[in-house]
C-alpha positions in Angstrom: 3.5 0.0 -2.8 3.2 0.1 -6.6 -0.5 0.4 -6.9 -2.7 0.7 -10.0 -5.2 3.6 -10.1 -8.0 4.6 -12.5 -9.3 8.2 -12.8 -12.6 8.7 -14.6 -14.0 12.1 -15.4 -15.6 13.6 -18.5 -13.0 16.4 -18.4 -9.8 15.2 -19.8 -7.9 18.2 -18.2 -9.2 17.2 -14.7 -8.2 13.6 -15.3 -4.7 14.7 -16.2 -4.5 17.0 -13.2 -5.4 14.3 -10.7 -3.0 12.0 -12.5 -0.2 14.6 -12.2 -1.0 15.1 -8.5 -0.9 11.4 -7.7 2.4 11.1 -9.5 3.7 14.0 -7.6 3.3 12.1 -4.3 3.5 8.6 -5.6 5.6 8.5 -8.9 5.7 4.7 -8.8 2.0 4.3 -9.2 0.5 3.2 -12.5 -2.3 5.8 -13.1 -4.7 5.4 -16.1 -7.4 7.9 -16.9 -10.8 7.6 -18.7 -13.4 10.1 -19.8 -16.0 7.2 -20.4 -17.5 5.0 -17.7 -17.9 2.2 -20.2 -14.2 2.4 -21.2 -13.4 1.9 -17.6 -15.9 -1.0 -17.1 -14.6 -3.0 -20.1 -11.0 -3.1 -18.7 -9.6 -5.8 -16.4 -10.9 -3.7 -13.4 -7.7 -4.7 -11.4 -7.3 -1.2 -10.0 -6.4 -0.7 -6.3 -8.2 2.7 -6.4 -10.8 4.3 -8.7 -11.4 8.0 -8.6 -14.8 8.8 -10.1 -16.9 11.8 -11.0 -20.6 11.6 -10.9 -20.7 12.9 -14.5 -18.7 11.0 -17.1 -19.1 11.3 -20.9 -21.6 8.5 -21.3 -23.2 7.6 -17.9 -23.8 8.4 -14.3 -20.7 7.8 -12.2 -22.8 6.3 -9.4 -24.0 3.6 -11.8 -20.4 3.0 -12.8 -19.6 2.4 -9.2 -22.5 0.0 -8.8 -21.5 -1.9 -11.9 -18.0 -2.1 -10.5 -19.3 -3.6 -7.3 -21.6 -6.0 -9.1 -18.6 -7.3 -11.0 -17.1 -8.1 -7.6 -14.6 -5.1 -7.6 -13.0 -5.1 -4.1 -10.9 -2.0 -4.5 -11.3 1.5 -3.2 -13.8 4.0 -4.8 -13.2 7.7 -4.2 -15.6 10.2 -5.6 -14.3 13.6 -6.8 -17.4 15.5 -7.9 -19.2 18.8 -7.4 -22.5 16.9 -7.2 -22.7 16.6 -3.5 -26.4 15.7 -3.6 -25.2 12.1 -4.4 -23.2 11.8 -1.2 -25.6 9.7 0.6 -25.7 7.2 -2.4 -21.9 6.7 -1.9 -22.6 4.5 1.1 -24.5 2.1 -1.1 -21.4 1.4 -3.2 -19.1 1.4 -0.3 -17.1 4.5 -1.4 -14.0 5.1 0.7 -14.2 8.9 0.5 -16.4 11.6 -1.2 -14.7 14.9 -2.1 -15.6 17.9 -4.2 -13.3 18.8 -7.1 -11.4 21.4 -5.0 -9.6 18.5 -3.3 -6.1 19.6 -2.3 -3.0 17.6 -2.9 -2.7 17.2 0.9 -6.2 15.7 1.1 -5.3 13.4 -1.8 -2.1 12.3 -0.1 -3.9 11.7 3.2 -6.4 9.5 1.4 -3.7 7.5 -0.3 -1.9 7.0 3.0 -5.0 5.7 4.7 -5.6 3.3 1.9 -2.0 2.1 1.8 -2.0 1.5 5.5 -5.3 -0.4 5.5 -4.1 -2.5 2.6 -0.9 -3.3 4.4 -2.7 -4.1 7.6 -5.1 -6.5 5.8 -2.3 -8.2 3.8 -1.5 -11.7 4.9 0.9 -14.3 3.6 0.7 -18.1 4.0 3.9 -19.8 5.3 4.5 -23.5 5.3 6.2 -24.5 8.5 7.1 -28.3 8.4 4.0 -29.1 6.6 1.7 -26.8 8.6 0.4 -23.8 6.8 0.4 -20.6 8.9 -1.3 -17.3 8.0 0.9 -14.3 9.0 0.0 -10.6 9.0 2.8 -8.7 7.2 2.7 -5.9 9.8 3.4 -8.5 12.6 6.8 -9.5 11.0 9.7 -8.0 13.1 12.6 -9.4 11.0 13.7 -12.2 8.7 16.9 -14.0 9.5 18.9 -16.2 7.2 20.4 -19.2 9.1 22.3 -21.9 7.2 20.0 -23.2 4.5 16.8 -21.8 5.9 15.2 -18.5 7.0 13.4 -17.7 10.2 10.6 -15.3 10.4 10.4 -13.5 13.7 6.9 -12.2 14.4 5.4 -10.4 17.4 4.2 -13.8 18.7 6.4 -16.6 17.2 9.3 -17.8 15.1 8.6 -19.6 11.9 11.2 -21.6 10.0 11.0 -21.7 6.2 13.0 -23.2 3.4 12.9 -20.1 1.4 16.1 -18.1 0.9 16.5 -14.5 2.1 16.3 -13.3 -1.6 12.8 -14.7 -1.8 11.6 -12.8 1.2 13.2 -9.6 -0.1 11.1 -9.9 -3.2 8.0 -11.1 -1.4 7.8 -8.4 1.3 6.7 -4.8 0.7 9.9 -3.0 0.0 8.9 0.3 1.4 8.1 -1.3 4.8 11.0 -3.7 5.0 14.7 -3.2 4.5 17.6 -5.6 4.2 20.1 -4.2 6.7 22.6 -7.1 6.4 23.3 -10.0 4.2 21.4 -12.2 6.8 18.6 -9.9 7.9 15.6 -8.0 6.6 13.9 -5.8 9.2 10.3 -4.5 9.5 10.8 -0.7 9.5 7.6 -0.3 11.6 9.3 -2.0 14.5 12.7 0.0 14.4 12.8 2.0 17.6 16.3 3.5 17.0 19.6 2.8 15.2 23.2 3.5 15.8 26.7 2.0 15.8 25.7 -0.6 13.2 22.6 -1.8 15.0 18.9 -1.3 14.8 16.9 -1.8 18.0 13.4 -3.1 17.7 10.4 -2.2 19.8 9.9 -5.8 20.9 12.2 -7.2 23.6 14.9 -4.7 22.6 16.2 -7.0 20.0 19.1 -5.6 18.0 19.6 -6.3 14.3 23.0 -5.7 12.7 23.3 -3.1 9.9 26.3 -3.6 7.6 28.5 -0.6 7.1 27.7 -0.3 3.4 24.0 -0.4 4.2 24.0 2.1 7.1 23.4 5.3 5.2 20.7 3.8 2.9 19.0 2.1 5.9 18.8 5.4 7.8 17.3 7.0 4.7 14.7 4.2 4.4 13.6 4.7 8.0 13.3 8.4 7.7 11.3 7.9 4.4 9.1 5.4 6.2 8.4 7.8 9.1 7.7 10.8 6.8 5.3 8.7 4.7 3.5 6.5 7.2 4.1 8.0 10.6 5.8 6.4 13.6 2.9 4.2 14.8 1.5 2.8 11.5 
């Protein structure tokens, strides 16, 4: 996931330190930092996560969070502050986590993983199937198969035909959780139980998906990366 993150703290050095740590575990993230709450509030506010201190250079960080929510901000708010007396107020603004400034890189990574997993589980796509629109959870997609001039999405409960090419689905699906194993197949890495001899076996009905010889090594790497990052059962 290539997420957009804001870090807001009156101390520029702390902002840069959190930015550096996030980039250490997620170099693909777009991380922007602010020392002023007002500077944050006048932006597009299209951040997936906002890391906030209670003390910014111009206003109380809790009020910044309230203004974010009043402006219909739906993303994740994480407080990084030594002012733990405000912890109970964090529930009011639906903060995801509340840490003091001694947060470790491990705690930061665990928080990011929780958010990524929750976002993925909640992400849905709408697919038109012969004039009927269906809502599908991304995590329920086992694999996508190209067949003649159409593609078939195989989910845990049904098969859905679409007129979109496989290239469309490669771009549409979250790349870290899906992988194109073959010119005709994209597989959901969550559902791969094992792989070997040019085949990936899925955890539903023992379905086997072909892996081309040239994609085998990179597919194996993608699966290992997925397991390290998200765990086997996510």
